[in-house]
C-alpha positions in Angstrom: 0.0 0.0 0.0 1.4 3.4 -0.9 2.3 5.9 1.7 -0.1 8.8 2.4 2.4 11.4 1.1 3.0 9.4 -2.1 -0.7 9.3 -2.8 -1.0 13.0 -2.1 1.8 13.8 -4.5 0.3 11.6 -7.1 -3.1 13.4 -6.8 -1.5 16.9 -6.9 0.6 16.1 -10.0 -2.0 14.1 -11.9 -5.4 15.6 -11.5 -6.2 19.1 -12.6 -9.8 18.8 -11.6 -12.2 16.5 -9.8 -13.5 15.6 -13.2 -10.3 13.9 -14.0 -10.4 11.9 -10.8 -14.1 10.9 -11.5 -13.1 9.8 -15.0 -10.2 7.7 -13.7 -12.5 6.1 -11.1 -15.0 5.2 -13.8 -12.5 3.8 -16.2 -10.7 1.8 -13.4 -14.1 0.3 -12.3 -14.4 -1.1 -15.9 -11.0 -2.5 -16.6 -10.3 -3.8 -20.1 -13.3 -2.0 -21.4 -12.9 0.9 -23.8 -15.4 3.7 -23.8 -16.2 6.2 -26.5 -16.0 9.9 -25.5 -19.7 10.3 -25.6 -20.1 7.4 -23.2 -17.6 9.1 -20.9 -19.6 12.4 -21.1 -22.7 10.6 -20.0 -20.9 8.5 -17.3 -19.4 11.4 -15.4 -22.1 13.9 -16.4 -19.5 16.3 -17.7 -19.1 18.3 -20.9 -17.1 17.2 -24.0 -14.4 19.7 -23.1 -14.1 18.4 -19.5 -13.8 14.8 -20.7 -11.3 15.8 -23.5 -9.1 17.7 -21.0 -9.4 14.9 -18.5 -8.4 12.2 -21.0 -5.5 14.3 -22.1 -4.3 14.6 -18.5 -4.7 10.9 -17.7 -3.0 10.0 -21.0 0.0 12.2 -20.1 0.1 10.6 -16.7 0.3 7.1 -18.2 -3.0 5.9 -16.8 -5.1 5.5 -19.9 -4.7 4.7 -23.6 -6.7 6.1 -26.5 -7.4 3.5 -29.1 -7.5 4.2 -32.9 -11.3 4.7 -32.9 -11.0 7.3 -30.0 -12.2 5.0 -27.3 -10.4 5.3 -23.9 -9.5 2.5 -21.5 -7.7 2.3 -18.2 -4.2 1.0 -18.9 -1.6 2.1 -16.4 1.9 2.2 -17.7 3.3 0.5 -14.7 2.2 -1.5 -11.7 3.2 1.4 -9.5 0.8 3.7 -11.3 -2.0 1.1 -10.9 -1.2 0.8 -7.2 -1.4 4.6 -6.7 -4.7 4.7 -8.7 -6.1 2.1 -6.4 
């Protein structure tokens, strides 16, 4: 289990808004499943802009991948990232 300070640093450096955190939680609850942007808008009840910005941030953090068709799925770049996201 990560240390409290490690999790706090992860949150500060990864999430620009609560929307990004909500999106990560949604994607993580559905591992292996890719979601189209419009599904993500509906799932977190956000705007297209909020979802787009959140996906960009999670992608940069190495927590998601965007497939060729634009669908997004949870895919942490390392076990450590998965552990922090947990």
